[in-house]
N, C-alpha and C positions, 0 to 999 in steps of 0.2 A: 492754347499755346502748344506748339509741337514739343514732343518729349525731348528732343535733342536740345533745344534752346532752354527748356525748363530745367533739365537735370545736368547739362554739361558741366557747369562750374562745380557742382557737388561731386559728380563722378570723377572729374579730373583731380580735385583736391583729395578725395579718398584714395585714388590710385597713386597719386604723387606721394602721399604719406606712406604708402607701402613700399614703393620702388625707389623713392628718393632721387629720381632723375627726371628732369623736365621733358626731354625728348622721348624717353621710354614711356612716361606717363601720358604724353600726348598720343603716342602710337597706340597704347593699350586702351586709352579712352575712345579713340576712333574705332578700334576693333570691337569694343564693348557695344557701341551703337550699331555697328554693322551687324553684329550677332543678334542684337535686340530686334532690329527691323526684319532680319531673316526669320526669327522666331515668331514675330507678330504676323508675318505673311502666312506661316504654316498654322498658327494657332490664334485666330483673330479674337477669341473670347478671353482676354486677359483681364483679371480683376484689378490688379495693382501694378501700374507701369513702374512706379518708383521702386517697389520691392523687386520686381523682375530685373530692372536695369542694374540695381546694386548686386543682385544675385549673380548676374552675368559678369559684372565687373569683378566681383569676388572670385569667381571661377577662373577668369582670365588671369588675375593676379596670382592665384594658386598655381596655375600652369606655368606662368612666368617664373615664379620662385622655384618651382621644381626644376625647370630648365637651368636655372642658375645655381642649383644645388644648395638652395637656402630654404628648403621647405620646413625646417624646424622652427625658425624664428623669422618673423616679418621684420626686416631691417628698415631703418630710417622712417619709422612711423612716429607721428607726433600729433598732438592735439592743438598745436599753435596755429592760428590762422595765418594765411599767406600774405597778410598786409605788410607792406614795407615800412620800416621805421624811417623817421625823418632825418635823424642824425647818425653819423657813422658809428658813434659810441653805442647808440641804442641798437643798431644793427648787429654790432659785435656781441653785445650782451645777449641779445635775442638768439643769435646763432649758438652761443655757448650754452644757453639754457636748453635750446632745442637738442643739441648734441648730448647733453647730460640726460635729458628725458628720453631720447632715442635709445641710448645705451641702457637705461633702466627698463624701458618698455620691452626691448628685445629679449630680456631675461624671462619674460612670460611666454607661455605656450602660444602657438599660432591662433588657436581657438580663442584664448583670452584676449589677445591683441585685437583680433577682428571684431569680437563682441564689443569691446570698449570703443573701438573706432566707429562702429555702426551706431552704438548708443550715443556717442558724441555727435554724430551727424543728425540726431533727432529721430532715429527709428524707434518704432514701438516694439514691444517684445514680440508681437506676432510677425512683424516685418523682419526682425533679426532672426527669428526662428526659421522663416522661409528662406532667408539668404544663406544661413549657415547649416541648415538641416539639423537643427537641435530642437528638441521638444520645447514648445512655448512655455510650459510650466517650469522648465529648467533654466531659462534665460536669467531670471532674477538671481538664482543661486550662482550661476556662472559669473555674472557681473559682480556680485558681492565678493566672491572668492578672488576674482581678478583684482579688484580694488584692494582687498586685504593683502594680497601678495605684493602688489605695487607699493603699498604703504610700508610693508615690512622691508622691502628692498631699499626704499628711499631712506628709511630710518637707519638701516645698517650702514648706508653710505655716508650719512652725516656725521 
């Protein structure tokens, strides 16, 4: 299966969670795959396409956020799937929960947010390490601290 078809939904969802805008997410996703294919042409011996595509997506998102002067916090990131609810009331509740979670999540550092998002996408510690350029043996600690911070923030807000 081609890399584009295999990873497009996951890359789009990851980018959308970071940028919070469908058009921008679509453009950045396209840019991610263009950069991926350029890289593959120059370096044909890539071990993990998945890790490389997410690393490129992560770098593109960081560049995007820097351009938008939002490099300190990744805004509009959430863990909620993009499935649509059947009833308008469900949609409204889901949107409220997403907004509360986004506001809570953006209080974490960019590194913590990205680490949590990649872990939520099912990445191994080695893949997260490759994407974020953090030592693999530090990923568990970063995740643990990020979850602790998130828990503290949520408890303070309740």
